[in-house]
C-alpha positions as CSV (number, residue, x, y, z in Angstrom):
1,M,0.0,0.0,0.0
2,T,1.4,3.4,-1.0
3,N,2.0,6.0,1.7
4,H,-1.0,8.2,0.6
5,Y,-3.3,5.2,0.6
6,K,-2.2,4.5,4.2
7,K,-3.3,8.1,5.1
8,Y,-6.6,7.6,3.3
9,S,-7.2,4.3,5.1
10,S,-6.4,5.8,8.5
11,L,-9.0,8.5,7.9
12,L,-11.7,6.3,6.5
13,R,-11.4,3.8,9.4
14,K,-12.5,6.7,11.7
15,L,-15.8,7.1,10.0
16,D,-18.9,5.6,11.6
17,G,-19.4,2.0,10.4
18,V,-16.1,1.5,8.6
19,M,-14.0,-1.5,9.8
20,N,-11.4,-1.8,7.0
21,V,-10.7,-0.5,3.5
22,K,-8.6,-1.6,0.5
23,F,-7.5,0.5,-2.5
24,V,-6.9,-1.2,-5.8
25,D,-4.9,0.4,-8.7
26,D,-4.6,-0.6,-12.3
27,A,-1.2,-1.2,-14.0
28,E,-0.8,2.6,-14.5
29,G,-1.4,3.4,-10.8
30,K,-4.9,4.7,-11.3
31,L,-7.4,3.9,-8.6
32,I,-10.0,1.5,-10.0
33,E,-11.6,-0.1,-6.9
34,L,-12.2,1.0,-3.3
35,H,-13.4,-1.9,-1.1
36,V,-14.9,-1.2,2.2
37,L,-15.8,-3.6,5.0
38,A,-18.4,-2.1,7.3
39,N,-20.9,-2.9,10.0
40,Q,-24.6,-2.1,9.6
41,S,-24.7,1.1,11.5
42,V,-24.8,3.4,8.4
43,H,-26.7,2.9,5.2
44,P,-24.4,2.0,2.3
45,K,-25.3,5.0,0.1
46,Q,-24.7,7.4,3.1
47,L,-21.5,5.6,3.9
48,A,-20.3,6.0,0.3
49,R,-21.1,9.8,0.5
50,N,-19.2,10.0,3.8
51,I,-16.2,8.4,2.2
52,Q,-16.2,10.7,-0.7
53,S,-16.6,13.8,1.5
54,A,-13.9,12.7,3.9
55,L,-11.3,12.1,1.2
56,L,-12.2,15.3,-0.7
57,S,-12.3,17.6,2.3
58,K,-9.1,16.2,4.0
59,F,-6.9,15.3,1.0
60,D,-8.6,17.0,-2.0
61,F,-8.9,13.5,-3.5
62,A,-12.1,12.9,-5.5
63,V,-13.4,9.3,-5.7
64,D,-16.2,8.2,-8.1
65,H,-18.9,6.5,-6.2
66,K,-19.1,3.9,-8.9
67,I,-15.8,2.3,-7.8
68,I,-16.7,2.1,-4.1
69,S,-17.8,-1.4,-3.1
70,I,-19.2,-1.8,0.4
71,A,-19.7,-5.1,2.2
72,Q,-21.6,-4.9,5.4
73,I,-21.5,-7.5,8.2
74,E,-23.1,-7.8,11.6
75,S,-20.6,-6.9,14.4
76,D,-21.0,-6.5,18.1
77,L,-17.3,-5.7,18.4
78,V,-17.3,-2.3,16.8
79,L,-18.4,0.4,19.2
80,K,-19.7,3.7,18.0
81,P,-17.7,6.7,19.4
82,E,-19.8,8.5,22.0
83,R,-21.4,11.6,20.7
84,L,-22.4,14.9,22.3
85,R,-25.7,14.5,24.0
86,L,-28.2,16.7,25.9
87,E,-27.5,16.9,29.6
88,A,-29.6,19.8,30.8
89,L,-31.6,22.8,29.5
90,N,-32.4,25.8,31.7
91,L,-34.7,28.7,30.8
92,R,-34.7,31.6,33.2
93,Y,-37.3,34.3,32.5
94,T,-36.6,37.9,33.6
95,A,-38.7,40.8,34.5
96,E,-37.8,42.5,31.2
97,E,-39.7,39.8,29.3
98,Q,-36.5,38.1,28.3
99,V,-35.3,34.6,28.7
100,Q,-31.8,33.4,29.5
101,V,-31.1,30.0,28.0
102,T,-28.4,27.7,29.2
103,V,-27.6,24.4,27.4
104,E,-25.4,21.7,28.8
105,L,-24.0,18.9,26.6
106,S,-22.0,15.9,27.8
107,K,-19.5,13.6,26.3
108,E,-17.3,11.0,28.1
109,G,-18.2,12.5,31.5
110,Q,-17.4,16.1,30.6
111,I,-19.9,18.9,30.5
112,F,-19.9,21.7,27.9
113,T,-22.0,24.8,28.3
114,G,-23.5,27.4,26.1
115,S,-25.9,30.3,26.7
116,E,-28.0,32.9,24.9
117,T,-30.5,35.6,25.8
118,A,-33.6,36.5,23.8
119,N,-37.1,38.0,24.0
120,A,-39.5,35.7,25.6
121,N,-41.7,34.7,22.6
122,D,-41.8,31.2,21.1
123,G,-39.9,31.9,17.9
124,E,-37.1,33.7,19.6
125,V,-36.8,31.2,22.4
126,M,-36.4,28.4,19.9
127,T,-33.7,30.3,18.1
128,A,-31.9,31.1,21.4
129,I,-31.9,27.4,22.4
130,A,-30.4,26.5,19.0
131,V,-27.7,29.2,19.3
132,A,-27.0,28.2,22.9
133,T,-26.6,24.6,21.7
134,L,-24.0,25.6,19.1
135,S,-22.3,27.7,21.8
136,A,-22.0,24.5,23.9
137,I,-20.7,22.6,20.9
138,H,-18.0,25.3,20.4
139,D,-17.1,25.0,24.1
140,Y,-16.3,21.4,23.2
141,T,-14.5,22.1,19.9
142,K,-12.7,25.2,21.1
143,K,-13.3,26.7,17.7
144,A,-16.5,28.2,16.1
145,Y,-17.2,26.0,13.1
146,F,-21.0,26.3,13.1
147,K,-23.6,29.0,12.6
148,L,-27.4,28.7,12.8
149,V,-29.1,29.5,9.5
150,K,-32.7,28.6,10.2
151,I,-34.8,26.6,12.6
152,H,-38.5,25.8,12.0
153,T,-41.2,23.2,12.5
154,D,-42.7,21.2,9.7
155,L,-45.0,18.2,9.1
156,L,-43.8,14.7,8.0
157,Y,-46.5,12.1,7.5
158,E,-48.8,14.1,9.8
159,H,-46.1,14.2,12.5
160,Q,-44.6,17.5,13.6
161,I,-40.8,17.7,13.3
162,L,-38.2,20.3,14.2
163,V,-35.8,21.1,11.4
164,S,-32.4,22.9,12.0
165,V,-30.2,24.3,9.2
166,V,-26.6,24.9,10.2
167,S,-23.7,26.2,8.2
168,C,-20.3,24.7,8.8
169,R,-17.2,26.7,7.7
170,E,-13.8,25.0,7.7
171,D,-10.8,25.9,5.6
172,N,-12.7,28.6,3.7
173,R,-15.4,26.1,2.7
174,E,-19.0,26.4,3.7
175,E,-21.4,23.5,3.8
176,M,-25.1,23.4,4.8
177,L,-26.1,20.8,7.4
178,I,-29.6,19.7,8.2
179,G,-30.9,18.0,11.3
180,T,-34.3,16.9,12.3
181,C,-36.1,15.6,15.4
182,F,-39.7,14.5,16.0
183,I,-41.6,16.7,18.4
184,R,-43.2,14.5,21.0
185,T,-43.8,16.2,24.3
186,D,-41.0,18.8,24.6
187,I,-40.3,21.2,21.7
188,N,-37.3,22.7,23.5
189,S,-35.4,19.5,23.8
190,A,-36.3,18.7,20.2
191,V,-34.5,21.9,19.1
192,I,-31.3,20.8,20.8
193,K,-31.6,17.3,19.4
194,S,-32.2,18.6,15.8
195,V,-29.1,20.8,16.1
196,L,-27.0,17.8,17.3
197,D,-28.4,15.7,14.5
198,A,-27.2,18.3,12.0
199,V,-23.6,18.6,13.4
200,N,-22.7,15.3,15.1
201,R,-21.5,13.5,12.0
202,R,-19.5,16.5,10.9
203,L,-18.0,16.8,14.3
204,A,-16.7,13.2,14.0
205,L,-15.1,14.2,10.7
206,L,-13.5,17.4,12.0
207,Q,-12.0,15.5,14.9
208,S,-10.3,13.1,12.5
209,M,-8.5,15.9,10.7
């Protein structure tokens, strides 16, 4: 295996679901096959897109999806890396008809905190919760990668969902990320979970760089 393929393999094995990879060249040294052994935690089409995005963003190496071959097996031995998750949400309403939002996220026993203040109406409170969530994420990353673009509710098969649109800027490139969460009993926690749904996979990729 050439040195650059070793670097590519090291990166790809950090992606969710990937267990091992093998690059195959033709006689002229052109990549003609990329074989991937994976567990069943990620859909094959999504996994192929993740592989393409990872190689392009990290090494500026474009791979045609047609040469990616994915074999998935059941595996109880591959553990998913722990992701940021909601630990606590606090809303404190003030006499000035404002609300102070504090979001706490946790990972591997550590707590990361973000806060935001907004007028105490439903639309602005939702936005403040989303911004506070991104602030907590940046407390974890120690760098501001993400910015809230839009947050809104929608209907999916007669079920109400929360949709978050977040921009990710890294190395002068901007990408739009979308996360969703079904609204069951608590719309406020759904806001946080939709933001995490948008950024968690990108966080895993950023950490591998």
